[in-house]
Backbone as XML, in Angstrom:
<?xml version="1.0"?>
<chain id="A" units="angstrom">
  <residue number="1" name="MET">
    <atom name="N" x="28.382" y="32.476" z="51.642"/>
    <atom name="CA" x="27.250" y="32.055" z="51.372"/>
    <atom name="C" x="27.298" y="32.175" z="53.253"/>
  </residue>
  <residue number="2" name="MET">
    <atom name="N" x="28.285" y="32.637" z="54.380"/>
    <atom name="CA" x="28.045" y="33.435" z="55.628"/>
    <atom name="C" x="26.939" y="35.325" z="55.233"/>
  </residue>
  <residue number="3" name="PRO">
    <atom name="N" x="26.009" y="34.997" z="56.776"/>
    <atom name="CA" x="26.090" y="36.119" z="57.353"/>
    <atom name="C" x="27.142" y="37.291" z="56.626"/>
  </residue>
  <residue number="4" name="ASP">
    <atom name="N" x="27.118" y="37.766" z="56.735"/>
    <atom name="CA" x="26.995" y="39.184" z="57.290"/>
    <atom name="C" x="27.272" y="39.646" z="57.736"/>
  </residue>
  <residue number="5" name="ARG">
    <atom name="N" x="27.610" y="39.687" z="59.409"/>
    <atom name="CA" x="27.646" y="40.426" z="60.933"/>
    <atom name="C" x="27.373" y="41.373" z="61.324"/>
  </residue>
  <residue number="6" name="THR">
    <atom name="N" x="28.276" y="42.586" z="60.538"/>
    <atom name="CA" x="27.964" y="43.780" z="60.080"/>
    <atom name="C" x="27.061" y="43.745" z="59.660"/>
  </residue>
  <residue number="7" name="ASN">
    <atom name="N" x="25.985" y="43.477" z="59.530"/>
    <atom name="CA" x="24.883" y="44.123" z="58.446"/>
    <atom name="C" x="23.856" y="43.634" z="58.491"/>
  </residue>
  <residue number="8" name="CYS">
    <atom name="N" x="24.230" y="42.721" z="60.166"/>
    <atom name="CA" x="23.153" y="41.077" z="59.398"/>
    <atom name="C" x="21.979" y="41.743" z="60.717"/>
  </residue>
  <residue number="9" name="GLU">
    <atom name="N" x="20.615" y="41.690" z="61.235"/>
    <atom name="CA" x="19.333" y="41.921" z="61.473"/>
    <atom name="C" x="18.923" y="40.792" z="61.674"/>
  </residue>
  <residue number="10" name="LEU">
    <atom name="N" x="17.881" y="41.271" z="63.233"/>
    <atom name="CA" x="16.452" y="40.266" z="63.322"/>
    <atom name="C" x="15.620" y="40.777" z="62.030"/>
  </residue>
  <residue number="11" name="ALA">
    <atom name="N" x="15.042" y="39.396" z="62.178"/>
    <atom name="CA" x="13.840" y="40.244" z="61.798"/>
    <atom name="C" x="12.511" y="40.543" z="61.685"/>
  </residue>
  <residue number="12" name="HIS">
    <atom name="N" x="11.921" y="41.336" z="61.297"/>
    <atom name="CA" x="10.553" y="42.823" z="61.748"/>
    <atom name="C" x="9.611" y="41.644" z="61.652"/>
  </residue>
  <residue number="13" name="LEU">
    <atom name="N" x="8.816" y="41.884" z="63.089"/>
    <atom name="CA" x="8.165" y="41.136" z="62.255"/>
    <atom name="C" x="6.741" y="42.549" z="63.210"/>
  </residue>
  <residue number="14" name="TYR">
    <atom name="N" x="5.891" y="42.267" z="62.029"/>
    <atom name="CA" x="5.197" y="43.757" z="62.472"/>
    <atom name="C" x="3.216" y="42.875" z="61.259"/>
  </residue>
  <residue number="15" name="PHE">
    <atom name="N" x="2.473" y="43.779" z="61.867"/>
    <atom name="CA" x="1.064" y="42.906" z="61.261"/>
    <atom name="C" x="0.319" y="44.571" z="60.824"/>
  </residue>
  <residue number="16" name="ASN">
    <atom name="N" x="-0.339" y="44.246" z="59.319"/>
    <atom name="CA" x="-0.281" y="44.908" z="59.276"/>
    <atom name="C" x="-2.551" y="44.785" z="59.354"/>
  </residue>
  <residue number="17" name="PRO">
    <atom name="N" x="-3.336" y="45.841" z="59.808"/>
    <atom name="CA" x="-4.500" y="44.973" z="59.662"/>
    <atom name="C" x="-5.524" y="45.646" z="58.524"/>
  </residue>
  <residue number="18" name="LYS">
    <atom name="N" x="-6.408" y="43.938" z="59.021"/>
    <atom name="CA" x="-7.461" y="43.485" z="57.657"/>
    <atom name="C" x="-8.955" y="44.342" z="57.854"/>
  </residue>
  <residue number="19" name="THR">
    <atom name="N" x="-8.669" y="45.747" z="57.380"/>
    <atom name="CA" x="-8.975" y="46.418" z="57.699"/>
    <atom name="C" x="-11.339" y="45.737" z="57.191"/>
  </residue>
  <residue number="20" name="HIS">
    <atom name="N" x="-11.049" y="45.340" z="56.084"/>
    <atom name="CA" x="-12.545" y="44.518" z="55.473"/>
    <atom name="C" x="-12.812" y="43.509" z="56.024"/>
  </residue>
  <residue number="21" name="LYS">
    <atom name="N" x="-12.383" y="43.361" z="57.823"/>
    <atom name="CA" x="-13.333" y="41.935" z="58.102"/>
    <atom name="C" x="-13.504" y="42.344" z="58.841"/>
  </residue>
  <residue number="22" name="ASP">
    <atom name="N" x="-14.278" y="41.832" z="59.830"/>
    <atom name="CA" x="-15.527" y="42.601" z="61.265"/>
    <atom name="C" x="-14.443" y="41.781" z="62.585"/>
  </residue>
  <residue number="23" name="GLY">
    <atom name="N" x="-14.545" y="43.167" z="63.179"/>
    <atom name="CA" x="-13.101" y="42.381" z="64.060"/>
    <atom name="C" x="-11.727" y="42.772" z="63.885"/>
  </residue>
  <residue number="24" name="ILE">
    <atom name="N" x="-11.369" y="43.743" z="62.409"/>
    <atom name="CA" x="-9.854" y="44.120" z="62.448"/>
    <atom name="C" x="-8.682" y="42.864" z="62.758"/>
  </residue>
  <residue number="25" name="PRO">
    <atom name="N" x="-8.505" y="41.949" z="62.797"/>
    <atom name="CA" x="-7.785" y="40.245" z="62.336"/>
    <atom name="C" x="-6.576" y="41.244" z="61.995"/>
  </residue>
  <residue number="26" name="VAL">
    <atom name="N" x="-5.397" y="40.944" z="62.635"/>
    <atom name="CA" x="-4.835" y="41.512" z="61.310"/>
    <atom name="C" x="-3.932" y="40.462" z="60.641"/>
  </residue>
  <residue number="27" name="ARG">
    <atom name="N" x="-3.582" y="40.958" z="60.162"/>
    <atom name="CA" x="-2.631" y="39.769" z="58.901"/>
    <atom name="C" x="-0.050" y="39.645" z="59.583"/>
  </residue>
  <residue number="28" name="PRO">
    <atom name="N" x="-0.051" y="38.732" z="59.735"/>
    <atom name="CA" x="1.628" y="38.467" z="60.465"/>
    <atom name="C" x="2.639" y="38.846" z="59.059"/>
  </residue>
  <residue number="29" name="ILE">
    <atom name="N" x="3.453" y="39.775" z="58.632"/>
    <atom name="CA" x="4.268" y="40.853" z="57.773"/>
    <atom name="C" x="5.923" y="40.302" z="58.722"/>
  </residue>
  <residue number="30" name="GLU">
    <atom name="N" x="6.186" y="39.323" z="58.276"/>
    <atom name="CA" x="7.921" y="39.861" z="58.309"/>
    <atom name="C" x="8.712" y="39.670" z="57.475"/>
  </residue>
  <residue number="31" name="SER">
    <atom name="N" x="9.560" y="40.986" z="58.568"/>
    <atom name="CA" x="10.886" y="41.509" z="56.885"/>
    <atom name="C" x="11.723" y="40.730" z="57.175"/>
  </residue>
  <residue number="32" name="THR">
    <atom name="N" x="12.500" y="40.569" z="56.197"/>
    <atom name="CA" x="13.482" y="39.630" z="57.265"/>
    <atom name="C" x="14.977" y="40.182" z="55.311"/>
  </residue>
  <residue number="33" name="ILE">
    <atom name="N" x="15.238" y="41.582" z="55.158"/>
    <atom name="CA" x="15.964" y="41.911" z="53.694"/>
    <atom name="C" x="16.914" y="42.101" z="54.615"/>
  </residue>
  <residue number="34" name="HIS">
    <atom name="N" x="17.555" y="41.652" z="56.128"/>
    <atom name="CA" x="19.027" y="41.464" z="56.017"/>
    <atom name="C" x="19.008" y="40.579" z="57.173"/>
  </residue>
  <residue number="35" name="ALA">
    <atom name="N" x="18.574" y="39.089" z="57.283"/>
    <atom name="CA" x="18.399" y="38.164" z="57.695"/>
    <atom name="C" x="19.512" y="37.421" z="57.882"/>
  </residue>
  <residue number="36" name="SER">
    <atom name="N" x="19.316" y="36.951" z="58.387"/>
    <atom name="CA" x="21.291" y="36.264" z="58.202"/>
    <atom name="C" x="20.595" y="34.558" z="57.775"/>
  </residue>
  <residue number="37" name="THR">
    <atom name="N" x="19.811" y="34.359" z="57.137"/>
    <atom name="CA" x="19.683" y="33.671" z="56.324"/>
    <atom name="C" x="18.778" y="33.720" z="54.927"/>
  </residue>
  <residue number="38" name="THR">
    <atom name="N" x="18.590" y="35.499" z="54.078"/>
    <atom name="CA" x="19.074" y="36.109" z="53.381"/>
    <atom name="C" x="19.980" y="35.116" z="51.815"/>
  </residue>
  <residue number="39" name="LYS">
    <atom name="N" x="21.408" y="35.530" z="52.462"/>
    <atom name="CA" x="21.888" y="34.945" z="51.197"/>
    <atom name="C" x="22.213" y="32.882" z="50.566"/>
  </residue>
  <residue number="40" name="ILE">
    <atom name="N" x="21.364" y="31.981" z="51.869"/>
    <atom name="CA" x="20.681" y="31.500" z="51.732"/>
    <atom name="C" x="19.496" y="31.197" z="50.853"/>
  </residue>
  <residue number="41" name="SER">
    <atom name="N" x="18.220" y="31.826" z="51.070"/>
    <atom name="CA" x="17.778" y="32.145" z="51.180"/>
    <atom name="C" x="17.464" y="32.391" z="48.719"/>
  </residue>
  <residue number="42" name="LYS">
    <atom name="N" x="18.234" y="33.483" z="49.142"/>
    <atom name="CA" x="18.293" y="34.488" z="47.489"/>
    <atom name="C" x="19.583" y="32.387" z="46.831"/>
  </residue>
  <residue number="43" name="PHE">
    <atom name="N" x="20.151" y="31.140" z="47.645"/>
    <atom name="CA" x="20.167" y="30.767" z="46.652"/>
    <atom name="C" x="19.735" y="29.549" z="46.009"/>
  </residue>
  <residue number="44" name="LEU">
    <atom name="N" x="18.618" y="29.277" z="47.308"/>
    <atom name="CA" x="18.689" y="28.673" z="47.366"/>
    <atom name="C" x="16.647" y="28.939" z="45.381"/>
  </residue>
  <residue number="45" name="ASP">
    <atom name="N" x="17.035" y="29.929" z="46.070"/>
    <atom name="CA" x="15.542" y="30.995" z="44.878"/>
    <atom name="C" x="16.792" y="30.076" z="43.261"/>
  </residue>
  <residue number="46" name="LYS">
    <atom name="N" x="17.358" y="30.536" z="42.891"/>
    <atom name="CA" x="18.033" y="30.534" z="42.450"/>
    <atom name="C" x="18.152" y="28.742" z="41.448"/>
  </residue>
  <residue number="47" name="ILE">
    <atom name="N" x="18.587" y="28.297" z="42.637"/>
    <atom name="CA" x="18.571" y="26.307" z="41.894"/>
    <atom name="C" x="17.430" y="25.845" z="41.463"/>
  </residue>
  <residue number="48" name="LEU">
    <atom name="N" x="16.087" y="26.553" z="42.249"/>
    <atom name="CA" x="14.372" y="26.288" z="43.105"/>
    <atom name="C" x="13.541" y="27.180" z="41.225"/>
  </residue>
  <residue number="49" name="ARG">
    <atom name="N" x="13.853" y="27.999" z="41.742"/>
    <atom name="CA" x="13.091" y="28.030" z="40.610"/>
    <atom name="C" x="12.691" y="27.956" z="38.836"/>
  </residue>
  <residue number="50" name="PRO">
    <atom name="N" x="14.264" y="28.123" z="38.367"/>
    <atom name="CA" x="13.504" y="26.938" z="36.581"/>
    <atom name="C" x="12.774" y="25.802" z="37.737"/>
  </residue>
  <residue number="51" name="ILE">
    <atom name="N" x="12.804" y="24.900" z="38.319"/>
    <atom name="CA" x="12.418" y="23.683" z="38.394"/>
    <atom name="C" x="10.455" y="24.241" z="38.614"/>
  </residue>
  <residue number="52" name="PHE">
    <atom name="N" x="10.639" y="24.802" z="39.284"/>
    <atom name="CA" x="9.595" y="25.685" z="39.847"/>
    <atom name="C" x="8.185" y="26.243" z="38.721"/>
  </residue>
  <residue number="53" name="ASP">
    <atom name="N" x="8.653" y="26.983" z="38.043"/>
    <atom name="CA" x="8.419" y="27.737" z="36.542"/>
    <atom name="C" x="8.160" y="26.455" z="35.886"/>
  </residue>
  <residue number="54" name="ASP">
    <atom name="N" x="9.245" y="26.102" z="35.340"/>
    <atom name="CA" x="9.271" y="24.816" z="34.487"/>
    <atom name="C" x="7.468" y="23.333" z="35.045"/>
  </residue>
  <residue number="55" name="LYS">
    <atom name="N" x="7.494" y="23.122" z="36.229"/>
    <atom name="CA" x="6.039" y="22.804" z="36.191"/>
    <atom name="C" x="5.462" y="22.955" z="36.580"/>
  </residue>
  <residue number="56" name="CYS">
    <atom name="N" x="5.009" y="25.037" z="36.945"/>
    <atom name="CA" x="4.120" y="24.367" z="37.198"/>
    <atom name="C" x="3.349" y="26.458" z="36.240"/>
  </residue>
  <residue number="57" name="LYS">
    <atom name="N" x="4.096" y="26.031" z="35.072"/>
    <atom name="CA" x="4.070" y="26.945" z="33.706"/>
    <atom name="C" x="3.207" y="27.202" z="33.364"/>
  </residue>
  <residue number="58" name="ASP">
    <atom name="N" x="2.214" y="25.452" z="33.348"/>
    <atom name="CA" x="0.232" y="25.684" z="33.709"/>
    <atom name="C" x="-0.541" y="25.765" z="34.290"/>
  </residue>
  <residue number="59" name="THR">
    <atom name="N" x="0.009" y="26.822" z="35.085"/>
    <atom name="CA" x="-1.199" y="25.983" z="35.679"/>
    <atom name="C" x="-0.872" y="27.306" z="36.616"/>
  </residue>
  <residue number="60" name="THR">
    <atom name="N" x="-0.196" y="29.008" z="36.608"/>
    <atom name="CA" x="0.903" y="29.976" z="36.965"/>
    <atom name="C" x="0.141" y="31.101" z="35.818"/>
  </residue>
  <residue number="61" name="ILE">
    <atom name="N" x="-0.917" y="31.616" z="37.074"/>
    <atom name="CA" x="-0.992" y="32.988" z="36.813"/>
    <atom name="C" x="0.380" y="33.882" z="37.081"/>
  </residue>
  <residue number="62" name="ILE">
    <atom name="N" x="0.363" y="34.513" z="35.499"/>
    <atom name="CA" x="1.832" y="35.863" z="36.532"/>
    <atom name="C" x="1.436" y="37.094" z="36.368"/>
  </residue>
  <residue number="63" name="ASP">
    <atom name="N" x="0.710" y="37.792" z="35.750"/>
    <atom name="CA" x="-0.362" y="38.711" z="35.758"/>
    <atom name="C" x="-1.594" y="38.894" z="34.624"/>
  </residue>
  <residue number="64" name="GLY">
    <atom name="N" x="-1.467" y="40.449" z="34.806"/>
    <atom name="CA" x="-3.429" y="40.360" z="33.945"/>
    <atom name="C" x="-3.140" y="39.984" z="32.485"/>
  </residue>
  <residue number="65" name="ALA">
    <atom name="N" x="-1.523" y="39.981" z="32.018"/>
    <atom name="CA" x="-1.846" y="39.573" z="30.041"/>
    <atom name="C" x="-2.546" y="38.322" z="30.068"/>
  </residue>
  <residue number="66" name="SER">
    <atom name="N" x="-1.322" y="37.611" z="30.861"/>
    <atom name="CA" x="-1.442" y="36.283" z="31.037"/>
    <atom name="C" x="-3.272" y="35.786" z="31.094"/>
  </residue>
  <residue number="67" name="LEU">
    <atom name="N" x="-3.417" y="36.868" z="32.827"/>
    <atom name="CA" x="-4.551" y="35.735" z="32.615"/>
    <atom name="C" x="-4.906" y="36.053" z="31.544"/>
  </residue>
  <residue number="68" name="ILE">
    <atom name="N" x="-6.301" y="37.252" z="30.702"/>
    <atom name="CA" x="-6.782" y="37.204" z="29.451"/>
    <atom name="C" x="-6.429" y="36.855" z="28.698"/>
  </residue>
  <residue number="69" name="THR">
    <atom name="N" x="-4.781" y="36.471" z="28.596"/>
    <atom name="CA" x="-4.734" y="35.104" z="27.526"/>
    <atom name="C" x="-5.010" y="33.907" z="28.283"/>
  </residue>
  <residue number="70" name="GLU">
    <atom name="N" x="-4.862" y="33.251" z="28.708"/>
    <atom name="CA" x="-5.772" y="31.660" z="29.295"/>
    <atom name="C" x="-7.121" y="32.294" z="29.568"/>
  </residue>
  <residue number="71" name="LEU">
    <atom name="N" x="-7.736" y="32.846" z="29.706"/>
    <atom name="CA" x="-9.110" y="33.025" z="29.968"/>
    <atom name="C" x="-9.570" y="32.753" z="28.880"/>
  </residue>
  <residue number="72" name="SER">
    <atom name="N" x="-9.429" y="33.136" z="26.603"/>
    <atom name="CA" x="-8.786" y="33.485" z="25.920"/>
    <atom name="C" x="-9.543" y="31.851" z="25.874"/>
  </residue>
  <residue number="73" name="LYS">
    <atom name="N" x="-8.388" y="31.464" z="25.521"/>
    <atom name="CA" x="-7.800" y="29.723" z="25.021"/>
    <atom name="C" x="-9.246" y="29.363" z="25.950"/>
  </residue>
  <residue number="74" name="TYR">
    <atom name="N" x="-8.995" y="29.556" z="26.881"/>
    <atom name="CA" x="-10.448" y="28.460" z="27.558"/>
    <atom name="C" x="-12.131" y="28.677" z="27.045"/>
  </residue>
  <residue number="75" name="ASN">
    <atom name="N" x="-11.659" y="30.238" z="27.289"/>
    <atom name="CA" x="-13.738" y="30.710" z="26.435"/>
    <atom name="C" x="-13.034" y="29.382" z="24.869"/>
  </residue>
  <residue number="76" name="LYS">
    <atom name="N" x="-12.742" y="29.856" z="24.277"/>
    <atom name="CA" x="-12.324" y="29.428" z="23.078"/>
    <atom name="C" x="-12.288" y="27.987" z="22.669"/>
  </residue>
  <residue number="77" name="LYS">
    <atom name="N" x="-11.764" y="27.105" z="23.606"/>
    <atom name="CA" x="-12.143" y="26.074" z="23.636"/>
    <atom name="C" x="-12.850" y="25.224" z="24.609"/>
  </residue>
  <residue number="78" name="GLY">
    <atom name="N" x="-14.635" y="26.440" z="24.577"/>
    <atom name="CA" x="-15.584" y="25.977" z="25.825"/>
    <atom name="C" x="-15.129" y="25.574" z="26.845"/>
  </residue>
  <residue number="79" name="LEU">
    <atom name="N" x="-14.318" y="26.073" z="27.342"/>
    <atom name="CA" x="-15.245" y="26.008" z="29.334"/>
    <atom name="C" x="-14.618" y="26.971" z="30.115"/>
  </residue>
  <residue number="80" name="LEU">
    <atom name="N" x="-15.611" y="27.887" z="29.242"/>
    <atom name="CA" x="-15.668" y="29.096" z="30.161"/>
    <atom name="C" x="-17.916" y="28.840" z="29.922"/>
  </residue>
  <residue number="81" name="LYS">
    <atom name="N" x="-18.318" y="28.504" z="31.472"/>
    <atom name="CA" x="-19.420" y="28.391" z="30.497"/>
    <atom name="C" x="-20.198" y="29.656" z="32.047"/>
  </residue>
  <residue number="82" name="PRO">
    <atom name="N" x="-21.191" y="29.451" z="31.835"/>
    <atom name="CA" x="-22.248" y="30.755" z="32.830"/>
    <atom name="C" x="-22.147" y="30.815" z="34.394"/>
  </residue>
  <residue number="83" name="THR">
    <atom name="N" x="-22.366" y="29.480" z="34.458"/>
    <atom name="CA" x="-21.680" y="28.781" z="35.840"/>
    <atom name="C" x="-20.760" y="28.531" z="36.614"/>
  </residue>
  <residue number="84" name="THR">
    <atom name="N" x="-19.503" y="28.986" z="35.576"/>
    <atom name="CA" x="-17.761" y="29.034" z="36.336"/>
    <atom name="C" x="-18.064" y="30.103" z="37.448"/>
  </residue>
  <residue number="85" name="LEU">
    <atom name="N" x="-17.110" y="29.060" z="38.227"/>
    <atom name="CA" x="-16.765" y="30.038" z="39.596"/>
    <atom name="C" x="-15.525" y="30.042" z="39.247"/>
  </residue>
  <residue number="86" name="PHE">
    <atom name="N" x="-14.699" y="31.391" z="39.772"/>
    <atom name="CA" x="-13.356" y="32.063" z="40.137"/>
    <atom name="C" x="-13.108" y="31.764" z="41.630"/>
  </residue>
  <residue number="87" name="CYS">
    <atom name="N" x="-12.029" y="31.040" z="41.887"/>
    <atom name="CA" x="-11.230" y="32.089" z="42.955"/>
    <atom name="C" x="-10.422" y="32.395" z="43.169"/>
  </residue>
  <residue number="88" name="THR">
    <atom name="N" x="-9.608" y="33.220" z="43.839"/>
    <atom name="CA" x="-8.208" y="33.238" z="44.591"/>
    <atom name="C" x="-7.784" y="32.218" z="45.322"/>
  </residue>
</chain>
């Protein structure tokens, strides 16, 4: 799990402009593909991902197909109303 010193790089920070907003604010992006924390990050993801997926499966939308399935379930239960608000 030790970082490979021959392939290790500092993270790269860059900014994407939010052109749809006034004043063009920016969104910071940090590229850590060869950073020293990559291996520990992957290790922790293997441990935590199954727990997260299990605990959040009822409230997580993975893709468009699962969104349509969930909306259909809500509609059949009568939970979708003309006043229903959606947010992301």
